[in-house]
RODO-265984 format. One record per residue (C-alpha): residue in one letter; z, x, y. Coordinates in steps of 0.05 Angstrom, whole numbers, plus 32768, in hexadecimal, padded with zeros to 4 digits. Layout:
RODO-265984
aZXY
...
This chain:
RODO-265984
m892E8C058D49
f88E48C078D37
s88BE8BC78D30
s889E8BB48CED
p88528BAF8CFB
r88278BA78CB8
r87F08BD68CB6
s87C38BE18C84
a87D38C128C46
r87BB8C598C4F
r87D18C918C25
p87B48CE48C2A
s87868CF78BFD
s87888D2F8BD7
r87608D548C07
s878F8D3C8C3F
d87C88D598C0F
w87A08DA18C12
n87968D9A8C5E
l87E58D8D8C62
l87F48DC38C3E
r87C88DF18C5E
g87DD8DDF8CA0
f88288DEB8C83
l88188E2A8C72
a87F08E488CA7
g880B8E228CDE
i87C18E138CF5
a87B28DDF8D2D
a87B48D948D0B
i87778D7D8CEA
s87678D338CDC
l87748D148C9F
a873C8D0D8C72
g87258CCC8C52
c87458CA08C8B
s871C8C5F8C9A
d87028C528CDD
d87388C1D8CF0
s876F8C508CD9
p878F8C818D07
t878B8CCB8CF1
q87CA8CF18CEF
p87CC8D3C8CFE
a87ED8D668CBF
p882B8D808CBF
q88308DC98CDC
g88608E048CC4
p889E8E068CE7
v88AC8E3D8D14
d88FB8E388D12
a892F8E078CF5
a89288DC98D19
g88DD8DCF8D10
a88E88DCA8CBE
v890B8D848CD0
t88D38D758D00
v88A08D7F8CC5
l88C78D5B8C9A
g88C28D1C8CC6
d88718D298CC8
i88738D308C79
y88938CED8C73
e88608CC88CA0
a88268CEA8C7A
r88498CDE8C3A
s88348D218C23
l88558D358BE2
t88328D7B8BE3
a88488D8A8C2E
f88928D718C13
t88928D9C8BD7
v88818DD98C01
l88BA8DCB8C35
l88F58DC78C07
s891F8E058BEE
d89228E138B9F
d896A8DFF8BA7
f895F8DC58BD1
v899D8D908BCD
f89A18D498BE7
r89E68D2A8BEF
r89F08CE58BF7
n8A208CC78C21
v8A438C9D8BE7
a8A3D8CA68B9C
e89FF8C7F8B84
p8A158C3B8B67
a89F18C408B29
t89F68C868B16
g8A358C9D8B3C
a8A0C8CD98B55
l8A1D8CFD8B96
q89E28D238B9A
w89A88D398B7A
n897F8D7C8B73
l89338D908B80
a890F8D6E8B4A
e89348D328B54
e89178D2F8B9D
l88D78D3F8B91
s88D18D0D8B56
l88EE8CCF8B84
h88BC8CE48BBE
r88808CE68B94
r88988CA18B81
m889E8C8E8BC6
f88608CB58BE3
d882D8CB18BAF
p88408C6E8B82
e87FC8C6C8B61
g88068CB18B4A
i88468CA18B28
p88468CCD8AE8
a88368CB08AA0
g887B8C9E8A7E
d889D8C948AC0
y88B28C498AD0
p887E8C2A8B01
l88988C1A8B4A
h88978BD18B5E
a885B8BC38B8A
d88898BA88BC0
l88A68BF28BCF
w88678C0F8BDB
p88618C328C1B
q882D8C1F8C4A
s88458C4B8C84
i88848C6B8C95
q889E8C718CDD
i88D48CA78CE5
t88FE8CCC8D1F
l89288D048D18
t89518D138D56
p89828D508D58
i89C88D3E8D6F
i89EF8D7C8D59
p89BF8DBA8D63
f89B68DF28D28
a89F08E228D1F
e89F48E5A8CEB
r8A178E4B8CA8
t8A358E848C94
d8A618E648C5E
l8A238E5E8C38
y8A208EAA8C2C
t8A648EA48C08
v8A818E838BC1
a8A918E4B8BEC
n8A4A8E308BE3
p8A488E018BAC
q89FD8E0E8BA0
g8A138E5D8B9A
a8A188E908BD3
l89D38E9B8BFB
d89C38EE98C02
s89CA8EEF8C4E
n899C8F2A8C49
r89638EF98C38
w89798EBB8C57
i89958EA68C98
a89B38E578C8F
r89B88E268CC8
g89CF8DE28CCD
a89C68DAA8CF9
t89D38D5C8D00
y899F8D2C8D11
t89988CE18D18
t896D8CBC8CEB
n89398C898CF9
a890D8C738CC5
f88E08C348CBC
f88C58C298C7B
n888E8BF88C7C
l887A8BE08C35
r884C8BB68C0F
g88898B808C02
e88A08B4C8C2C
t88DE8B718C44
d88D68BB98C66
y89148BF68C6C
q89358C0B8CA4
v89608C4D8CAC
e898C8C548CE3
g89BE8C8D8CD0
r89CD8CD68CDB
a89C18D178CAE
y89D08D568CA7
f899C8D8B8C96
v89A68DD58C85
v89638E008C8A
l89598E438C70
e89358E7F8C90
d89168EAA8C61
r89238EF18C85
t88EC8F118C55
k88AF8EE68C72
r888C8EEB8CB8
l888E8EB28CE4
g884E8E828CCD
d885B8E9A8C80
a88608E5F8C4B
g88A88E548C3D
k88C48E788C7A
f88F18E3C8C8A
l89048E148C53
l89308DCE8C4D
y896C8DE38C21
r899C8DA58C28
w89968D608C41
e89DB8D3C8C4A
d89CF8CEE8C5C
l8A0D8CDD8C88
g8A098C948C86
q89F38C648CBC
i8A048C658CFF
r8A0B8C1C8D06
q89F68BE68CDA
a89B08BDB8CEC
a89A28B948CFD
e89838B6A8CBD
g89468B3C8CCA
p89238B118CA1
a88F28B4E8C8D
v891C8B888C98
d89548BA28C71
p89808BDB8C8A
h89958C108C59
t89AF8C5A8C58
w897E8C958C46
s89A68C978C00
d89978C4E8BF7
v894F8C558C02
k89458C918BD9
s89678C728B9B
f893A8C348B9F
y88FF8C698B8F
r892A8C9A8B60
r89418C678B2C
g890E8C5A8AF7
r890F8C888AC0
d89488C6E8A94
v89508C258AAE
p890E8C0B8A84
l892A8C288A45
e89718C0B8A52
v895B8BC78A63
a89278BC08A2C
g89658BD689FF
l89918B9A8A18
i89588B7089F8
d89558B9589B7
r899F8B8889BC
l89908B3B89B5
a89638B418980
e89958B688957
s89CE8B39896D
y89A18B02894E
r898E8B298913
t89D58B3588FD
r89F18AF4891D
d8A238B248948
r8A448AF3897F
a8A698B2B899B
l8A2D8B5189A6
f8A058B1789C6
s8A3E8B0389F0
g8A408B478A0E
l89FC8B458A26
l8A0C8B088A55
q8A478B278A7C
s8A208B3B8ABE
g8A598B148AE7
y8A1B8AEB8B12
g8A178AB88ADD
y89E08AB18AA6
r89B18A778A9F
f89868A688A65
v89468A3E8A84
f89258A0B8A4F
d88DF8A048A49
q88DD89C08A5A
p891789908A71
m893F89738A36
p892589328A2A
d896F89098A24
t899589258A62
g895889488A89
e897C898E8A8E
t895889C68AA0
d89828A038A8A
w89CC8A158A76
g89FA8A508A86
t8A288A7F8A62
a8A568A4C8A44
e8A218A208A2A
e89FE8A5F8A0E
l8A368A7F89EC
q8A4D8A3C89CE
v8A038A3389B0
h8A068A7C898F
r8A488A74897B
r8A348A328953
m89F58A5B893B
f8A128A968927
t8A538A7E890A
p8A538A358901
n8A988A3088DD
d8AC08A4E8920
r8AC38A0F894B
p8AFA89F4896E
p8B1C89B58962
r8AF48977896E
e8AB789978979
l8A828975894B
p8A6F89A48913
v8A2A89C58903
p8A04899A88DC
a89FD89BD8893
d89B589B98899
l89B289E088D6
v89E28A1F88BC
v89C18A5C88C5
e89B18A8C8884
s898C8AC388AC
i89638ACE88E8
q89288AF988E9
i89148B0C8933
t88DF8B368959
l88E08B3C89A3
a88A58B5E89BD
p88988B718A04
q88548B548A23
t88628B728A6A
p888E8BA78A85
f88D68B9C8AA9
l88C38B9C8AF1
e88F48B948B27
r89008B458B3F
r89048B528B89
d88F78B098B90
l89438B018B7C
y895E8B288BAF
r89768B0C8BF3
p895D8AEF8C1E
r89358ACA8BE8
g89658ACB8BAE
p89A78AD08B9E
l89B48B148B89
n89C98B508BBF
p89A18B918BA8
s89D48BBE8BC5
l89FF8BA48B8A
v89D28B958B50
f89868B9C8B3A
a895B8B638B1A
y89278B758AE7
g88F88B448AC7
a88C68B438A89
n88A58B158A56
y88A88B198A11
a88878AFE89D2
t88BE8AD589A5
d88B38AD8895B
v88F58AC08936
f89008A9A88F5
f89378A7588E4
q894A8A6E889D
l897B8A2F8898
a89A68A0F8861
g897C89D18866
a893889C1884D
t891989DB888A
d890F8A1588AE
y88FE8A2788F2
q88CD8A538914
v88CE8A6C8964
t888A8A868970
g88808A8D89BE
g88948AAD89FD
a88D48AC38A28
e88DC8AE08A68
f891E8B0A8A6D
i89438B1B8AB0
v89768B588AAC
l89A68B6C8ADF
e89BB8BB38AEE
d89FD8BB78B0A
r89FA8BF38B3E
s8A4D8BF68B3D
r8A458C0E8AF1
l8A358C568AD5
p89FF8C658AA2
g8A1D8C558A5E
d8A488C208A75
p8A3A8BE58A40
l8A3D8BB28A7D
r8A0C8BDB8AAD
f89D48BAE8A90
a89DC8B628A7E
l89AB8B258A72
y89A58AF98AB1
r89768AC78AA0
w89518AB78A5D
s89178A888A67
d88F38A668A33
l88A48A6C8A3F
g88978A338A02
m88738A3B89C2
s88358A6889B7
a87F48A3989BD
a87DE8A5D8983
v880F8A418956
h88278A038979
g881F89CD894C
a881089F38913
q883989DC88D2
v88538A038895
s887589E6885F
g88BE89E58868
v88BB8A0788A9
e88BA89DE88EF
e889D8A02892F
k88CC89FB8967
s88DD8A1889AB
w89188A4489B7
s89338A0D89E8
t892889DB89B2
v89538A028979
k89908A1989A5
s899489CB89BC
l899C89BF8973
y89D789EB8973
r89F489CF89B5
g8A4389C389A7
s8A56898089B5
s8A9C896289BE
p8AA7891689B3
p8A8588F189F2
d8AC088E58A13
a8AF289208A0C
a8B1989538A39
e8AE4898B8A26
a8AAC895C8A42
l8AD389528A87
i8AD489988A97
v8A8789998A86
d8A7E89648ABC
l8AAE898E8AEA
a8A7C89CA8AE6
r8A40899B8AE9
a8A5E897E8B2A
y8A6389CA8B45
m8A1F89D98B32
q89FD89A18B53
t8A2B89A18B8B
d8A3789568B81
y8A78893F8BA2
a8A7388F18B94
a8A6F89148B44
f8AAD89418B52
e8ADC890C8B72
v8AD688DC8B34
l8AF3891A8B0B
l8B3989168B29
s8B7388EE8B1C
p8B9588C88B56
d8BD389008B4D
f8BA489348B4B
i8BC6897F8B5B
f8BA289C38B64
i8BD189FB8B55
l8BC38A3E8B7B
d8BCC8A808B58
m8BF78A958B97
p8C138A7A8BCD
t8BEE8A788C0F
d8C0B8A9B8C4E
t8C2F8A588C59
g8C4D8A578C16
e8C238A1E8BFB
t8C1D8A208BB2
n8BF889E68BA3
w8BD289A58BC4
g8BBC895D8BAE
r8B7E89338BA3
t8B7689238BEE
t8B7689768C04
e8B4389828BC1
n8B1389498BD1
r8B1289608C1B
i8AFE89A88C02
h8ACC89968BD4
q8AA889688C07
r8AA0899F8C35
m8A8E89D58C02
f8A5789A58BE2
d8A3F897C8C20
p8A5489A08C60
e8A1889828C89
n8A3F893D8C81
i8A8889508C94
p8AAC89138CAF
p8AAC890C8CFC
g8AEC892C8D1C
d8AF1895D8CDA
s8AE189A68CF1
p8A9E89BE8CDD
l8A9589F28CAE
p8A7D8A328CC2
f8A328A418CA9
e8A3F8A818C81
y8A698A568C52
w8A318A218C47
l8A1D8A288BF9
q89D88A398BE5
s89E98A338B99
v8A1F8A2F8B69
t8A1F8A538B27
i8A5C8A428AFE
n8A748A4C8AB3
l8AB38A2D8A97
n8ABE8A498A53
p8AFE8A308A29
q8B2C8A668A17
t8B588A3289F0
a8B5489F289DA
f8B7289B489F5
v8BB289A389E1
e8BDF896389EE
r8C1589768A27
p8C53894D8A10
d8C7F89688A48
l8C5A89458A7D
y8C7788FF8A61
t8CBB89178A70
t8CBA894B8AAE
f8CD789368AED
d8CA589608B17
p8C7C89348B44
p8C5D89078B3C
g8C8E88FA8B09
p8C8488F28ABA
l8C4588D88A9F
d8C4888968A7B
p8C3888A78A31
t8C1F885E8A21
h8BF188658A5A
w8BDA88AD8A5E
k8BCF88E88A2B
a8BD289278A4A
e8BAE896A8A29
a8BA489AD8A47
a8B7689EF8A3C
t8B688A2D8A5E
y8B2A8A3E8A75
g8B018A7B8A8D
t8AE08A758ACC
d8AA08A978AE1
v8A878A758B21
f8A538A968B57
f8A528A788B9A
q8A138A8E8BC5
l8A1E8A858C06
q89F48A7F8C48
g8A168AB98C64
e8A168B028C54
t8A508AFF8C1C
d8A4C8ADC8BDE
f8A8C8ACC8BB3
q8A988AD28B6E
v8AD98AB28B45
t8AE48AD28B05
g8B218AC08AE8
r8B468A858AC3
a8B5E8A418ACC
y8B8D8A0F8AAD
f8B7589C58AAA
t8B9F89908A9A
v8B7E89518A88
l8B8E89088A7C
e8B7588D18A4D
d8B7C888C8A5F
l8B94886B8A27
t8B8B88248A4A
k8B3E88308A4B
q8B03882E8A1C
i8AD4886A8A06
g8A9C88698A44
d8ACB884D8A7A
p8AD0886C8ABD
g8B0C88948AC2
k8B1A88998A76
w8B2388DE8A80
l8B4089008AC6
i8B5789458ADB
y8B9E894A8AE7
r8BA8898B8AF6
w8B8489C98B08
e8BA58A0E8B0C
d8B8B8A4C8B26
l8BA38A818AF2
g8B7F8AB48B21
m8B438AED8B1A
t8B388B118ADB
n8AFF8B518ADC
s8ADF8B708B19
v8A998B5D8B28
a8A678B798B59
v8A6D8B498B8E
e8AAB8B308BBA
r8AE18B178B8A
t8B0C8AD98B98
a8B328AA68B77
w8B268A5F8B75
g8B5D8A528BA3
d8B478A848BD3
i8AFC8A618BD0
k8B1C8A1F8BDC
r8B488A308C14
l8B048A488C39
y8AEE89FA8C39
r8B3289DE8C4A
């Protein structure tokens, strides 16, 4: 493997490219690159190949020189690059000459990306490329390519000689950002020899096909080096043209959901499978909270858009806050750029599964209300959108809103007063529609459960459970176990939330399972209803005393993302059935007034682009 020295950026000038082309066309002796500073080593220009193997050698030289001109001359008009696996974002298995040249223009000369194409993130700009291509199976003629069996069309054997060979590929991309890329794999090259040309003529040997055969082995991942295949690296530079339009289109749909007060359209924008957060411009004065997740956001917008559609026991939207219409303009202030700081190891996202893009918008929103006072939001917001690489173009879930950060009110209007209109931030307006159950209710207990997970607070978790608590698995374990009680549940969560302080004598938790963070959304799918059957059941621990306890139960959707210290994170996307007890002997506000009696894992639902698992599976890791 190459080391990863940091060297000053050097890019061939246009005159250098001309020299490279002259060297390629005429096969003259190497000449020094023009425009090099005294402290930068000069590089010889690639010379024209004298045989098929020479064409591959020239390919390596071109990469190190980053010459788009010489690269263009080397490729056949019918060139095809074949991936080792389908491209996750598009499903593409191969692409043609035009696409290959486009991505190498972005790789070799990011400053020269044409107007209208999407700019390349500065972290991906190469400072240097080191490459070694070593033959392991020599060139042999490919007579099958002269027949209709050739998917690119039969070659004319009177003009062309086609030869193919297998190479090991070892390339190191020294990038401007903190993370470099390493390719250690194999590739199959097909080179054409033009019978009509003499040795030394331009186009005598052309690269016809480049097939990525994948990695030889999983390259060692270091703190600043990511191992990838050729296909991965090329895709990082290939994507661009449709992405900004689709990402910006998602923000357009967000604005449309507000204008039409369309709950279904709005909720569809948040379904990333990685959790969603709305971040306040400043902490909430009453609770100190700084953000909330999907469940809270959907509840806020249900109450804002359809105030009459509320579950039993939820407090109604005040009449003065009922929305009559919303006028909204979201204007981009910065283009969407890739947020590589959100990728591992610095962030929670795995770029082999998902890409992240962020942009700032100016927000101008007018809420016409049923009361005497309307609200105006004039400020800024940062939106972060995820692209799920497992989904094809056109899939409505390919792009989803991951984070919406309120940047506060515009300084130009802060404090301005218009009769009948109050200037407010997004955070303030949303908090006014925040649903609330009575302060001591079953729903509030589930909110406390989610908060204990978000804060990985074992002390807050253990006080939520009834002495007779039972967790019920979605399916039996290998030993036939179907449930466990409060003692096991507490042990699991102590190990999960506080692995540094596992009691003496207990086995340590493997470091790869230590939590970095938990993002959780528990969404009610049914209202809590009383369970009178629990007052007469003979199942352990026996019937409940209805003069002491009131039992209620509801089904919740569970969307939980566990970011771990190891390479694999876990996603719980499913359903759970919670049974909650109200202690009728206690007053509102007393500790233990509400307790979780049963937690039944109902299993997984839809697939997401991380390792999927059920609640029971997660908990067993920490037993």
